[in-house]
N, C-alpha and C positions, 0 to 999 in steps of 0.2 A: 318327534324323536322317539323311537322304540328302543327299549332296553330289555335284553333277554338274560335270564339268570337260571341257574340250575340249583336244586336242593334235593339231595338224595338221588332218587331216580326220576324226578320231575323236572320239567322245563316250563318256565313261565315267561310271559311277555308283559311289559309295562309301557303304556303309552303316556309319556310325560306331558304331552300336549293337552290331555284331559284332566290333569292334576290341578285341583282347585282347593284341596284341603290342607295344603302345606307341603313341606319338603319330604315328609315321610308317607310312603304309600304302603298300606297294610295289606290290601287285597289286589292280586294280579288281575289284569284286564283279560289276559288270554292264558289258557292252560293247554300247552302243546305236548303234554306227556304222552297222550295216545298216539301222536305222530311218530315218536321216537321208540317207545316201548323198551326202554332200557331195563335190564334185569338187575343191575347192581349200581353202586354209586357212580355218578358222573364226575369225571375229573376235569373236563374242559369242553367249552362250546367254541366252535370255529366257523367263521363266515367264509363263503366263497367270494371270488372276485365278481363284481356285479356285471350282469349281462342284460342288454336291452331286448325287450320283446317287440312284437309288431306294433304295439301302441306307443313305443318310445319310452316306456317305463323301465326302471331298473329292477331286475329280479336277483334275489340272493338265495343260496342254499345254506343250510345250517347243519353242522355235524356235531354229534355228541359222542364223547369217548368215555367208556366206563371201565370199572374194575374187572369185568368179565373178559377184557381183552378184545372188545368189539367196538366198532365205529358205526353209529346209526345215523342214516341220512334220510329224512322224509322225502317222498317222491314229489311232493308239491313244494313250490317256493314259499318261504316264510312270509306271513303278512307284515306289511310295513306300517300298518295302523289298524285300529279297531274297525274303521269304516271300510277298509279294503278287504276285511275278512267277512264276506257276505254268506258263504256257504260253510257247512260243518267241515272241520278239519279232517282230512283223510288219514286213515291209519296205515296206509301203504307206505312202506319204507324199505330202504336198502341197508343190508348189514355187511360190513367188511370185517372179516375175521383176522385180526392181527395175531392173536394167540393161536398157537398150534393146538389141535384137539388133545385133550387130556392134560394140558399144562395149566399152571396157575398164574400165567402171565397177566399183568395189569397193563392196559393200554393207557399211557399217561398223556399223550399228545397226538393230535391229527390236524393237518392243515391242507387246505385246497391250494393247488398250484395255479398261479395266475397266468394270464396271457398265453394260453395254449388252446388248441382245438380239442374239444371234448372236455371231460371232467376227470381230473386226476387228484388223488388224495395221498399224502405221505403220512405214515403213522409210526410211532415209536413207543417203546414200553420197557418193562423190567426184564425182558429177555435179551436186552442189549442189541436189539434189531431195529433197523429203519427199513420200512417197506413202502413201496409205491403201488397204488391200486388204480386201475381204470374202473370208475364207478359203473360203467355200462357192462363190465365183465367182473362182477364182484367175487366170484368163487375163489380166485387165486391171485396173489400179488404178481405184478408184472416184473418186479425187481425187489431183491432183498439184500441188505448190507449188514453183516455182523460186525459190530464195533468192538474191537479188542482193547484191553486195558492199555493205558499210556505207558510208554517205556521209560519215561523220566522218573528218576529216583529223588528229585529235589523237592517233590511235593511235601506239604506239611501234614497230610492226612495219613493215617495208618493203613487203612484198607477200605476202599470204596469201589465196588464194581461199576462198570460203565453203563449204568442204567440210562435210558434216554428220558430226560426230564422235560425238554422243550424242543420244539421244531419251528422253523420260520423260513419261508421262501424269500428270496431277494425280489425287488420290485419287477425285474424283468422275467422272473420265473426260471432263470437259468441256474441259480445256486440255491442250495438248501443247507441251512445251518442247524446243527444239533447240539444242544446243551447236554453234557454228559456228566455222569456221577463221579467220574474220576478227576474232575476239575478241568477238563479240556473241552474245546469246541471243535466238532468235526464238520468240515466243509465238503459237501457233495455237489456234484454237477448233474443236472438232469439232461439226459441224452435220449430224446424220444420217450419211450416207455421204460427206461431203465435209469438207475442211479450209479454214479462212479465217484468214489472217494478221491478227492484231489488235494486235501491238506488237513492239517490239524494244528490248532492253536492251544498250546499247553503251557505248563509252568516255565519251561525253558525259554519260551517266547515272551515272557512277562505276563503270563496268564494267571488264572486263579489257583489258590492253594487248597481249595476244597470244591465240593460239587457245584457245577453250574446249574442254577435254578431256572434261568430264562435267557433266551437269545432273541434279538430283534433287529431287523433291517428297518431303520426308522423312516426312510423316504422323506427327507426334509424338503424336497422340491428344488434340488440343485439345478434343474433345467431352467428354472426361472431366475435363480439367484446368481448364476455365473455371468461374467462379463461377456463370454462367448456362449450364448444359449445353444442348447442342443435338444433335439426332439427325441433322442434315443432314450428308451426306458432302461437302458443298461447304465445310465449315468450314475446311479446311486448304489450300484452293486458292491462297491468297495467298502462302504461304511457299515460296520456291524457293532451292535451294543450287546454286551453280556453282563449278567448279574449273577453273583455266586454266594454261596453260604459263608464265604470269608468276609462278608459285609462290604464287598467292592463292586463297583460298576465300571466296566472297562469299555472304552471306545476304541475299536480296532480299525486300522486300515488294512484290508486284505491284500493290497498290493497288486501291481500290474502283472507280476509273474503268475498269480493265481487267478486273477480276473482279467480276461482279455476283452476285446471289443472296444466299446466307446465309454467304458467306466472312467469317471473322473477321480482325481486325487481329492479326498475329502477336505483337505485344507483349503481348497479353492472356494468352498461354499459354507464351511462351518463358521458361525458367528458366535460372539459372546465368549470366545476363548482368548486368553492373553496373547496379544501380538500375533494372532492367527493370520491376519492379512499380511503382516510383515514377513512371517515365516513362508507364506505361499509365494510372495514376490521373490524373496531370496532364493527359494528352492527353484523357481522358474529361471532366474538369472543363472544360477549355478548349472542347471541342466542345459541351458542354452549355450553357456560358455564351454561346457564339457563337450557338447555335441559338435560345436564349431571346431574345437581343437581336434576332435577325433576325425572329422571330415577332412581337415587340412592335412592331418597325418596320413590319412588313407590316400588322399590325392597325391601327396609326395611319394608315398610308397609305390603307388601305381606308376608314377613317372619314372622312378628309378628302376622298377622291374621291367618297364616296357622297352628299355634300351637293349635288354638281353633276350628279348622275345622276338620271334619271327613275325613278319607282317601278315602272314596268312592265317591269322587267328579267326576262328569261326564265331558266328553270333551266339551259338550255344555255349561256347567257352566264356564269352563276355557275360552271359546271364549267370553262369555258375560262379564266376568271380564276384559279381554283384551280390549274389546270395550269400557267399562266404563273408563278404564285408558286413552285410546286415546282421548275420549271426554273431560276428565278432563284436559289433557295436552293442547288440542286445546283451551279450555276456558281460560287457563292461559297465552296463547301466542296469544293475539288478534292482528290483522293487519287491522285496520280500514282505510278508505280513509283519505288522508291528502295532504296538499299543500307542495311540496318539496321546491319550491322557486317561486318568482314572478319577473316580469320585469315591473316596474312602468311606 
């Protein structure tokens, strides 16, 4: 097991498997500082999604985000043990410039996007910007989103700009959550090489009363825990955890309106919560009863309307009517974002 840590502008690696002197390791086994060449203090280290090489081994990239507003990524994959590091560490690396030239922006977070062809990194900083980079074309961001202050006036904080404190991709790589300094969580969707803002979780939705320090899509393994297993990586996209400076940890259900595809209701697989299984069953029964009632009402409505319609109705008209009914049912079954529970 390798542990990587940063201190100042340095990056070190510790191989816990070789530790025989006790739980405290005073000397690092690897010094990777020359691979990153950061010029200012490092704020975060971020791992890429593992990829297998020709030998079947998993390879990881590691990125370091610093106070200069830069993201440094070594050209070589990081060593997974002391034994695997046979040759000297290369000093070649890629630099992504989150900060604009001449600005004093600090890059606070950067995360690799999982499950995509190529290598994409999202970055955020004190310029209230979230940017998406293609690592193979590092000179310019492929997409930039300026996060504006939340419009809610119910927050308990006096003034806090929407600095980006934390970023996290969902397990499928489709959604990007940003923890913002004004107390909200901004949800973005990745569409190819660009980002689109699709929602915001603020104080009015039961969110934080002060800055959000961290966001996380936990990926609890719902595919294996549900009664109806699914192989879709989108299954866990609805569950988001956020931690704020108000001393609260919130568990969010992003809802079916925001997260489409095969994402599951988190209540189906969350354990350890009070009556969570009972709540899931009751919700399923209510949804089933409501759906059946709406289907019956729709069928009855169709029968009554069919008496006044001509028999020469075309297939295209049938399809249009069916689409209208589906939209009608979706409007009556909203699934907005909500807080499932909180840890004070």
